[in-house]
C-alpha positions, 0 to 999 in steps of 0.5 A: 481316499480323498479325491483331488477336489476334496484336497483342494477345498481342504487347502483353501479352508486352512489358508483362510484360517491362517490368513485371518490369524496373520491379519486380524487387524486387517479383517477388523478394518474390513468388518468396520468398513463394511459396517460403515457402508451399510450405514449408508455414509459417504467415504472413500478408500485407499488400497495399499498393496504390500510387496512380498511373496503375497500381495496383500491388499489393505483398504484404508477408508478416508473420510471428508474434511470437516467443513469450515466453521459455521454461525455461532462457532458450530463445525460442519459435518464430516464431508460437508461445507459449514454455514458461512462464519461471522465475518470479520471487522472491516479495515481501515479506509486508506487516508484521503490524498492531500493535493497541495501545489502552486506555481506563479510568476512575474509577468511585469517587471518589479521595482525599484522598492525603497524598503522591503516589500511583499512580492506579489505575483500577477500570474498564477499558473497552478493553484491546487487546493487554493493555497496561494493568494494572489493579493497577497502573494502568500502561500498558506499551509492547509495541513501539518506536514513538510513542503518544498519551495522553489524560487527563481529570481532574474535581475533587469538588465545591468541591475540587482535583484534579491528576494527573501524566502520567509516563513511567518515573517522570519528569513529562511533563505535569500535568492540574489541575482545580478545582471552585471554585465550580462542577463543572469538568474538565481535559484534556491529551494527549501524544504519546510516543516509547516503547521496548518495555517503557517504562511510562506512568501517572498520579500523583494530587498531594497538593496537589489530591487530590480527584478525582471518579469516576462516569467523569468521570476517564479515561485513554486511549492507543493506538499511532500507528505502530511505529518503523522497523526 
């Protein structure tokens, strides 16, 4: 007659045989994992528990990600970073900022004149880029682009004053002021597309030649944006 200890040993053997037949894949994975561990390869394991009559632990090996591409297209080993790759081409540098602006005015009264005359300003407050010539009263565009100009004209007491805004000698706009019966001023603005070397200036008209100074009459302009290349 078998004793209780012998019966328990027999039951454990039978369970082991059944377990190996029911879960051969698990056993193969386990053997493979053990073989990898024997090789000394670094690895991680994830254990998943199945719910049911029995908690059956399943071990999944997790290998490290491959490192980034190294020199000459070689990939890094598993779990190890690769050598630094070939850097990409450098991007285009931002274009330089074009700085163009001027602001001038009259300190002294001008006129009268007997014929249309280029207006020369005697006070330069701002001249970024050296674009305004005080001797000629002309602005010269340094780059192709779109520019904005502003003109303010004041007439002397009980007189008329008028100027033409011209581009390369062609009239663009007229600014007219009459101080009759009181002091008066007028203003206008223009947005012009210019090419490098184009000039813009004011012409005092002989039919309304009494322009007032003391910085009541001014002329200014600046680059809005350069033309596309």
